[in-house]
C-alpha positions in Angstrom: 44.6 -49.5 -45.5 47.4 -47.7 -47.3 46.3 -46.3 -50.7 48.3 -47.0 -53.9 48.2 -45.5 -57.4 46.2 -48.5 -58.7 44.1 -49.4 -55.7 42.7 -46.4 -53.9 41.2 -46.8 -50.5 37.4 -47.0 -50.7 35.7 -44.9 -48.0 32.0 -44.3 -47.3 31.4 -41.4 -45.0 27.6 -41.7 -45.1 27.5 -45.5 -44.5 27.0 -45.5 -40.8 24.3 -42.8 -41.0 22.1 -45.0 -43.1 19.1 -46.5 -41.4 19.5 -49.9 -39.9 16.6 -51.9 -38.4 16.2 -52.0 -34.7 17.3 -55.3 -33.3 19.4 -56.2 -36.3 23.0 -57.5 -35.8 25.7 -54.9 -35.7 28.3 -54.8 -38.4 31.2 -57.2 -37.9 34.4 -55.6 -36.6 32.7 -52.2 -35.9 32.8 -50.5 -32.5 31.3 -47.3 -31.2 32.9 -45.0 -28.6 30.7 -42.4 -26.9 32.7 -39.5 -25.5 31.5 -36.9 -23.0 29.7 -34.7 -25.5 26.0 -33.8 -25.9 23.9 -36.1 -28.1 21.7 -33.7 -30.1 20.9 -35.8 -33.1 19.1 -38.7 -31.5 18.1 -40.5 -34.7 21.5 -40.2 -36.2 23.0 -41.6 -33.0 20.7 -44.5 -33.0 22.0 -45.5 -36.5 25.6 -45.4 -35.3 24.6 -47.5 -32.3 22.8 -50.1 -34.4 25.7 -50.4 -36.9 28.2 -51.1 -34.1 28.7 -54.6 -32.6 30.4 -53.2 -29.4 29.5 -49.9 -27.7 31.6 -48.3 -25.0 30.9 -45.1 -23.0 34.2 -43.3 -22.2 33.5 -42.2 -18.6 31.2 -39.2 -18.7 30.0 -40.3 -22.1 27.6 -42.5 -20.1 26.0 -39.3 -18.6 25.4 -38.0 -22.1 23.8 -41.3 -23.2 21.6 -41.3 -20.2 20.6 -37.7 -20.6 19.6 -38.5 -24.2 17.9 -41.8 -23.8 17.5 -42.7 -20.2 17.5 -46.5 -19.7 15.9 -47.3 -23.1 16.8 -50.9 -23.7 17.7 -50.4 -27.4 20.6 -48.0 -26.7 22.4 -49.5 -23.6 26.2 -49.5 -23.7 28.1 -52.7 -23.5 30.7 -51.2 -21.2 31.4 -47.9 -19.3 35.2 -47.4 -18.9 37.6 -44.7 -17.7 38.9 -43.1 -14.5 35.2 -42.5 -13.7 35.8 -39.0 -12.3 33.0 -37.7 -14.5 30.5 -40.5 -14.2 27.5 -39.5 -12.3 26.6 -41.9 -9.4 22.9 -42.0 -10.4 23.8 -42.9 -14.0 26.2 -45.6 -12.8 23.7 -47.1 -10.6 20.9 -47.0 -13.2 23.1 -48.8 -15.8 24.6 -51.3 -13.4 21.0 -52.3 -12.4 20.5 -53.2 -16.1 23.6 -55.3 -16.2 25.9 -52.8 -17.9 29.6 -53.5 -16.9 31.6 -50.6 -15.4 35.4 -50.8 -15.3 37.9 -48.3 -13.9 41.3 -47.3 -15.1 42.9 -44.8 -12.7 45.8 -43.9 -14.9 46.2 -40.1 -14.9 48.7 -40.1 -17.8 46.2 -41.2 -20.4 42.9 -39.7 -21.5 39.5 -41.4 -21.4 39.7 -41.4 -25.2 43.0 -43.3 -25.2 41.7 -45.7 -22.5 38.6 -46.3 -24.5 40.5 -47.2 -27.7 42.7 -49.6 -25.8 39.8 -51.3 -24.1 37.8 -51.6 -27.4 40.8 -53.3 -29.0 41.1 -55.7 -26.0 37.4 -56.6 -26.3 37.3 -56.7 -30.1 40.8 -57.5 -31.5 39.2 -58.0 -34.9 38.0 -54.4 -35.0 38.4 -52.8 -38.4 36.5 -49.6 -37.9 35.8 -47.5 -34.7 33.1 -44.8 -34.7 33.7 -42.0 -32.3 30.8 -39.8 -31.2 32.3 -36.6 -29.9 32.4 -32.8 -30.2 34.5 -30.1 -31.6 32.1 -27.4 -30.5 33.3 -26.8 -26.9 36.7 -25.8 -25.6 39.3 -25.2 -28.2 42.0 -27.2 -26.3 39.7 -30.2 -26.0 38.8 -30.1 -29.7 42.4 -29.9 -30.8 43.3 -32.6 -28.2 40.7 -34.9 -29.8 42.1 -34.4 -33.3 45.6 -35.0 -31.9 44.6 -38.3 -30.3 42.7 -39.3 -33.4 45.9 -38.9 -35.4 48.1 -40.7 -32.8 45.8 -43.7 -32.5 45.4 -44.0 -36.3 48.9 -43.3 -37.4 51.1 -44.9 -34.7 49.1 -47.3 -32.4 46.4 -48.9 -34.5 47.2 -48.3 -38.2 45.0 -51.2 -39.4 41.9 -49.7 -37.7 39.9 -46.9 -39.4 38.7 -44.2 -37.1 35.6 -42.2 -37.9 34.8 -39.0 -35.9 31.1 -38.0 -35.8 30.5 -34.6 -34.3 27.4 -32.3 -34.2 27.7 -31.3 -37.8 30.4 -33.4 -39.6 31.9 -36.7 -40.3 35.7 -36.7 -40.3 38.4 -39.3 -41.2 42.2 -39.3 -41.6 43.3 -39.7 -45.2 46.7 -41.4 -45.5 49.2 -40.9 -48.3 48.1 -42.3 -51.7 44.7 -42.2 -53.5 41.5 -42.2 -51.5 38.1 -42.6 -53.1 35.2 -41.3 -51.0 31.7 -42.3 -51.9 29.5 -39.2 -51.4 26.0 -39.9 -52.7 24.2 -36.6 -52.1 20.8 -38.0 -53.2 20.4 -40.1 -50.0 20.2 -36.8 -47.9 22.7 -38.0 -45.3 25.6 -35.6 -46.1 25.8 -32.2 -47.6 28.1 -30.7 -50.3 30.5 -28.9 -47.9 33.8 -30.5 -47.3 37.3 -29.6 -46.0 40.7 -31.1 -46.6 42.8 -30.0 -43.7 46.6 -30.3 -43.4 46.6 -30.4 -39.6 49.5 -32.9 -39.3 52.0 -31.3 -41.7 52.3 -29.8 -45.1 50.9 -31.9 -48.0 50.4 -31.8 -51.8 47.0 -32.9 -52.9 45.1 -33.6 -56.1 41.3 -33.9 -56.2 38.5 -35.0 -58.6 34.8 -34.5 -58.0 34.9 -31.1 -56.2 33.7 -27.7 -57.4 37.3 -26.4 -57.0 39.5 -29.3 -57.9 43.3 -29.0 -57.6 46.3 -30.7 -59.0 49.5 -31.2 -57.1 48.4 -28.4 -54.9 50.6 -27.5 -51.8 48.6 -27.1 -48.6 49.7 -26.2 -45.1 48.4 -24.4 -42.1 49.4 -20.7 -42.5 49.3 -21.2 -46.3 46.7 -22.6 -48.7 43.9 -24.7 -47.2 40.9 -26.2 -48.9 38.0 -25.4 -46.6 34.4 -24.9 -47.7 34.9 -26.8 -51.0 31.8 -28.5 -52.5 31.1 -32.0 -53.7 29.8 -32.2 -57.3 29.9 -36.0 -57.9 28.7 -39.1 -56.2 32.3 -40.0 -55.5 35.4 -37.9 -55.1 39.1 -38.8 -55.3 41.7 -37.2 -53.1 45.4 -38.0 -53.6 47.9 -36.8 -51.0 51.5 -37.3 -50.1 50.9 -36.7 -46.4 48.2 -37.4 -43.9 45.3 -34.9 -44.1 41.9 -34.7 -42.3 38.9 -35.0 -44.5 35.6 -33.6 -43.2 32.1 -33.5 -44.7 29.0 -31.8 -43.4 26.2 -34.0 -42.2 22.6 -33.4 -43.3 20.9 -32.5 -40.0 
């Protein structure tokens, strides 16, 4: 996954938003974690679900899935896992009647997100990409906590796995040091022009190609210069960085 000068990492932020036929096989090595966040874009969520080969609801994420789709057979989870303090009894019973497995981890020193990642890796050790359906639109501490855990899991626990965060309005991914090429075809109407490159995990120097306001060896840090509300002007953009940064692009709703 590490980028180099000659071989940039190839990333496709819109890939999992593309239509996939109902009933088709999920993508090999791809899992979906459903967090306890509202599911407002039903069609977009269906595409994430269809691309995945393994789908896990993190505790109360099962409530959100049930609220959005009920017991529709084409969007059933493979597993509900967590400390189960948020899982509604009615939802649990409805899914268990349909054969959905429910497992409990009472550990109070780890979050449902961390438990979900660990369980996905146990069930799918060949996982190369994990899609996370969550939210940054609620409590600030929970949003920052999610971005913290995303970094911890990617950087320290599962560096060979790529984590994609899908929220109400954006797709986000951690860019590691080196060159990263992001394929951003605006013509397919799945993503918009607005992007951000956020130095949430420490100061960085970045260089970009393919943006309206490109930069070269540009220092960025929280409290200093930050590239927010930049615009894509090409079907692929290149971002080179010397430290981990969070890339985010707006979804076309």
